[in-house]
C-alpha positions in Angstrom: -0.1 -0.1 0.1 1.2 3.5 -1.0 0.6 6.4 1.2 0.4 10.0 0.1 0.4 12.9 2.4 0.3 16.5 1.4 1.1 19.0 4.3 -0.1 22.7 3.8 2.7 25.3 5.1 0.6 26.6 8.2 0.5 22.8 9.5 3.9 22.1 9.4 4.5 22.7 13.3 1.6 20.2 13.8 2.8 17.7 11.5 6.1 17.7 12.8 5.1 16.9 16.2 2.6 14.3 14.9 5.6 12.6 13.2 7.5 12.5 16.1 4.4 11.0 18.2 4.4 8.2 15.4 7.8 7.5 14.9 8.6 7.3 18.7 5.7 5.1 19.3 6.1 2.9 16.3 9.8 2.1 15.5 8.8 -1.3 14.1 6.0 -2.9 12.9 6.3 -6.3 14.3 3.8 -8.0 11.9 1.0 -5.6 13.4 -0.8 -4.3 10.4 -1.9 -1.1 12.4 1.7 -0.3 13.4 2.9 -1.0 9.7 0.1 1.4 8.4 1.5 4.1 10.9 4.9 3.8 9.8 3.8 4.3 6.1 2.1 7.4 7.4 5.3 8.4 9.1 7.4 7.9 6.3 5.0 10.1 3.8 4.8 12.8 6.6 8.8 12.8 6.8 9.0 12.9 3.2 6.3 15.7 2.5 8.0 17.8 5.5 11.6 17.0 4.2 11.7 16.5 8.0 14.0 13.7 9.6 11.6 13.4 12.5 13.4 12.8 15.8 13.2 9.3 14.1 16.4 9.4 15.7 14.0 7.1 17.6 17.1 5.0 17.1 19.6 7.8 17.9 18.0 8.9 21.1 19.8 7.9 24.3 18.5 4.8 25.8 18.4 6.4 29.2 16.5 9.1 27.7 13.4 7.4 26.5 10.9 4.9 28.0 8.1 3.0 26.3 4.7 2.0 27.6 3.2 -0.7 25.7 -0.1 -0.5 24.3 -2.6 -1.6 27.1 -5.9 -3.1 25.9 -7.3 -1.6 29.5 -6.4 2.1 28.4 -6.5 1.5 24.9 -3.5 3.4 24.3 0.4 3.3 24.1 2.8 5.8 24.7 6.5 7.1 24.9 8.3 9.3 27.4 11.3 11.3 26.1 13.7 13.4 28.4 15.6 16.2 26.7 17.5 19.0 28.0 15.6 22.1 28.9 16.0 24.5 25.6 17.3 21.7 23.4 16.0 21.1 20.1 14.3 17.7 20.8 11.5 15.8 19.5 9.0 18.4 17.9 11.4 21.5 18.1 12.5 23.8 21.0 11.1 23.5 24.4 9.8 26.1 26.8 10.9 25.3 30.2 10.4 27.0 33.5 13.7 28.8 34.8 15.8 26.3 36.8 14.4 23.5 35.2 17.2 21.3 33.6 14.8 18.9 31.7 11.4 18.7 29.9 9.8 15.3 29.7 7.7 14.9 26.8 4.9 12.3 26.9 3.8 11.2 23.5 0.5 9.1 23.3 -1.3 7.2 20.6 -4.7 5.4 21.2 -8.4 5.1 20.8 -9.3 8.5 19.4 -12.4 9.0 21.6 -10.5 8.2 24.8 -7.4 10.2 23.7 -9.6 13.3 23.3 -11.2 12.9 26.5 -7.9 13.6 28.3 -7.1 16.5 26.3 -7.6 20.0 27.6 -5.7 21.9 24.6 -4.9 21.4 20.9 -1.8 22.3 19.1 -2.8 25.3 16.6 -1.3 25.6 13.1 1.2 28.0 14.4 2.9 25.6 16.9 1.2 27.4 20.1 -1.1 25.4 22.6 -4.7 26.7 22.4 -7.5 25.9 24.6 -9.8 22.8 23.6 -13.3 24.6 23.7 -16.6 22.7 23.8 -17.2 23.6 20.0 -13.9 22.3 19.0 -14.4 19.1 21.1 -17.7 18.5 19.5 -16.3 18.9 15.9 -13.4 16.2 16.9 -16.1 14.1 18.4 -18.2 14.2 15.2 -14.9 13.5 13.1 -14.2 10.5 14.8 -17.8 9.2 14.7 -17.9 9.9 11.0 -14.7 7.8 10.5 -15.6 5.1 12.7 -19.2 4.6 11.2 -17.4 4.2 7.9 -15.7 0.9 9.5 -12.4 2.7 10.1 -10.1 2.1 12.9 -9.8 5.6 14.4 -6.7 6.7 16.4 -5.6 10.0 18.2 -2.2 11.4 18.7 -1.5 13.6 21.6 1.4 14.6 24.0 2.1 16.6 27.2 5.1 18.3 28.7 6.6 18.4 32.0 9.5 20.5 33.4 11.7 18.4 35.6 15.2 18.7 37.3 15.1 14.9 37.9 17.2 12.5 35.5 15.2 9.6 36.3 12.1 8.9 33.8 8.9 8.2 35.4 8.3 4.4 36.1 4.5 4.7 35.3 2.9 6.7 32.1 2.1 10.2 33.1 -1.2 11.2 33.6 -1.0 14.8 32.7 -3.8 16.4 30.7 -2.8 16.1 27.0 -2.5 18.4 24.1 -4.4 17.2 21.1 -2.3 16.6 17.8 -4.7 14.9 15.3 -6.9 12.0 14.1 -5.5 8.9 12.1 -8.1 7.0 10.1 -7.1 3.4 9.0 -9.2 1.5 6.6 -9.1 -2.3 7.6 -11.8 -4.0 5.1 -13.4 -7.3 6.4 -12.1 -10.2 4.4 -14.2 -11.3 1.3 -14.6 -15.0 3.0 -16.0 -13.8 6.4 -19.7 -13.0 5.5 -20.1 -16.6 3.8 -18.3 -18.0 7.1 -20.8 -16.5 9.4 -23.7 -17.8 7.2 -22.6 -21.0 7.4 -22.3 -21.1 11.1 -25.7 -19.5 11.5 -27.1 -22.0 9.0 -25.7 -25.0 11.3 -27.2 -23.5 14.3 -24.4 -21.6 15.7 -24.9 -18.1 16.9 -22.0 -15.9 16.2 -20.9 -12.8 18.5 -18.3 -10.5 17.9 -15.9 -9.3 20.7 -13.8 -6.2 19.8 -12.0 -3.4 21.5 -12.6 -0.9 18.6 -14.9 1.9 18.6 -18.6 1.0 19.0 -19.3 2.8 15.5 -16.7 0.8 14.0 -17.9 -2.4 15.3 -21.6 -1.6 14.2 -20.3 -1.0 10.7 -18.3 -4.4 10.7 -21.2 -6.4 12.2 -23.8 -5.1 9.4 
């Protein structure tokens, strides 16, 4: 599959953050189709931006990064990166509080509606954080529902930053309020043979039930 992404100039700051978020969370596909699709998107973004994304994911000091694997309970995975205050770490320059030695950035990818629920701000096209108003939130929720209702797997990317004077990385994923970056919608068509297989089961008196961790609208589209 080929991924083509066009980034307009005003959105470069957002796209760079998004690229860092994907690159750091999905360094390898490991046979996972979702991860492979997101890597494809990341590569397309890097090409459009002419940006080498801190896909120095492999260049980052191992003592400065900690990954928290995807959790089916929380429906998200994340990466924490520690950078020197004021340095040009993932996503660009950091604004740190006076006296802080480090900035800890938490990049999160997961179920779109749950990530959005934890966001209190969004990254504007000029690269500054803006308050996530009720109108903005409602518009994003509609976009998520529209994509999910079309049978897509819908993910969101977000991040948070925290000033720190400590070298140690957090042992558990931070629960700080997040800044929303964007929605990623992945097509995952049902295999052609599934419908006939289900019909055969039903003809044999077998009741078929679907168990999924996807958005309810996605599951409904797949089921019907």
